[in-house]
N, C-alpha and C positions, 0 to 999 in steps of 0.2 A: 526429576519430574520435567514435564514439558514447560518450556519458558520461551516467550516471545517478547522482545523488547524493541519497541520502535524508537527512532530518533530522526532528526533532520527537519522537523517542522519549524515554523516560524512565521514572521510577518514579511510579506513580499508585495511589491507593487504589481498592479495589473500588467500582464505581458512578461513578467519575470518567470524564473525557474527555481525549482527546488528538487532535491533528490532525497527521498525518504529511504531509510534503512530499517530492516527488522532482523535483529540477531536472534538466531534460533538455537535452542539447546534442549537436550533431554529426549530426543527422538531422532529417527532416521530421516534427516532433512532431505538428503539427496533422492529419496524415494517418495517424497510427499508432494502432492498437489498443494499449492499455496494460493491464497487470495489476499487482495487488498480491498477493504471496504472503507466507506466514509459515512459520517453521520453528522447531521446538523440538529440543533435543538428542536424537539417536537416531531422529528421525522424518524422513520425507520432507517436502519443501516442500508446503504446502497452498495451493491457490488460494483467495484471499479475495474478490477482486472483479476484474471486467473492465470496461473502458469503451471505447466505440466512439469513433472520431474526432470525432463530433458531440456526444459527451457522454452517451450512453445507457449506463446501468450494467447489467451482466449478471453472471450466475454467482455471485451471493452465496450461499454455503452457508447452510443453516438455522441453523448455529451463530452466524452474525453478522447474519443478515437482520433488519432493523428496528433494528439498533444501529450498523452501519457504513455509510458512504456514500462512494463513490468519485466524484471529480469532477476537472475539469481546467480550466486556464486556457491556452488555446492561444496567446494573445498573449504571455504570460509564459513559456510552455513549462514549466509546472509541473503535476505530477500530485499530487492530494491523496487522503488517506484520513482522513475524519472518523470517529472512534471514540467512541461514547458507551456508557454503561452497562457499563463495562469489568469483566470478571470475571478471577479468577486464571488461568483456563484460556486467556485471551487472551495470556498471557505468551509471548513469542516474539521472534525476530528477524524484522522485517518488511522485505521486499525489493520494490523496484520492478523491473518487467520489461517489456521490449519484446519481444514474441514473435517478430516478424520479425527474424531474425538471432540470436535467443536472447540478448539483452543483459540484464545484471543490474547493479544497483547493489551497494554494499558492505553494505547492510543497516543498520537502526537497531533498537536493542534497546528493547522495550516490556516493562516489568515491572509487573504488577498485584499489589500486596501491601499488606496493612494493617500 
């Protein structure tokens, strides 16, 4: 079955960096569009970034543009989100998503706090 497992979250100071990973299995990862979303308590999930099967990133909102980069390794079936210049407002649970079939991982917590 489809499985998405995020990792790499944690506590980081403002201005710091983190790289999130999402290990995918159970589907044709190399042919799939993939997304990263984030969610804070009481808010709807926010689309952070989209990547095409060939690795072109799309849909970065202005709030993260220039700081976040989505990428993928189709051989390893891993999706990445490189986050730099982190701000307290980036604090959220980050989710990996395969839009086809609406599959989600369990999420990984990112906390930006001094």
